[in-house]
C-alpha positions in Angstrom: 0.3 0.0 -0.3 0.9 3.2 -0.9 0.3 6.1 1.9 0.9 9.9 0.7 0.8 12.8 2.5 -0.2 16.2 1.1 -0.8 19.7 2.7 -1.1 22.5 -0.3 -1.7 25.1 2.5 1.7 24.3 4.2 3.2 22.3 1.0 4.7 19.5 2.2 4.4 16.2 0.8 5.7 12.2 1.9 5.0 9.5 0.2 6.2 5.6 1.1 4.8 2.5 0.1 5.0 0.4 -2.9 1.2 -0.2 -4.8 1.1 -4.2 -5.0 -1.2 -3.9 -7.7 0.5 -5.9 -10.1 3.9 -7.0 -10.8 6.8 -4.4 -11.2 6.5 -3.2 -14.9 2.5 -3.6 -15.0 1.5 -1.8 -11.7 -1.3 1.2 -13.1 -1.7 2.5 -10.1 2.7 2.9 -8.8 2.7 4.5 -12.6 0.1 7.2 -11.9 1.3 7.9 -8.4 5.0 7.9 -9.4 4.1 10.4 -12.7 1.9 12.7 -10.2 4.7 13.4 -7.7 7.4 13.3 -10.5 5.3 16.2 -11.8 5.0 17.8 -8.7 8.8 17.6 -8.1 9.5 19.0 -12.0 7.1 21.6 -11.5 8.5 23.0 -8.1 12.4 22.7 -8.9 11.4 24.6 -12.2 9.7 27.2 -10.4 11.0 27.3 -7.1 14.4 28.5 -5.7 17.1 26.1 -4.2 16.8 28.4 -1.0 13.2 28.0 -1.1 13.3 23.8 -0.5 13.5 22.2 2.4 13.2 18.2 2.7 13.5 17.6 -1.2 14.4 13.6 -1.9 12.8 10.9 -4.3 13.3 7.3 -4.8 11.7 4.2 -5.5 9.3 3.7 -2.6 9.7 6.8 -0.8 9.2 10.8 -1.5 9.6 13.8 0.7 8.9 17.5 -0.5 8.8 20.4 1.7 8.8 24.3 0.2 8.9 27.7 1.6 9.3 30.2 -1.1 10.4 33.5 -0.2 8.6 35.0 -3.3 4.3 35.3 -3.2 4.2 34.6 -6.6 6.2 31.6 -6.3 4.7 30.6 -3.4 1.0 31.1 -5.2 2.1 28.8 -8.3 3.9 26.3 -5.9 0.4 26.0 -3.9 -1.6 25.1 -7.0 1.0 22.4 -8.1 0.3 21.0 -4.7 -3.2 21.7 -4.8 -3.6 20.2 -8.2 -1.9 17.1 -7.2 -3.7 16.9 -4.2 -6.5 16.1 -6.2 -4.5 13.7 -8.4 -4.2 11.5 -5.1 -7.3 11.8 -3.6 -9.1 10.4 -7.1 -6.7 7.7 -7.1 -7.3 6.8 -3.4 -10.8 6.7 -4.3 -10.6 3.9 -7.2 -8.2 2.4 -5.8 -8.8 2.7 -2.1 -6.8 -0.4 -1.1 -3.2 0.3 -2.8 -3.3 4.2 -1.7 -4.5 6.1 1.2 -4.2 9.3 2.0 -3.0 10.6 5.4 
């Protein structure tokens, strides 16, 4: 099971676990979760300055991202990205509740 914790207001994100929906390389739940996380990371990395980033790690079965932008424009953009990602994770959790849980 994959556990996701995402706070669009505080701009914190944690992901832990593996879906186990299908064998490695065929797991559509893992693929969906991984792409949402990768898109969030990529957007934040392209939008925020390095000084705006706290925890920032992504590896198989684990991801963590904390953002504290100094600029109001960057803060607004990152919050929007976190909100979009949160909606995506909620959709996956609703469709695959035995494989994705939102904390």
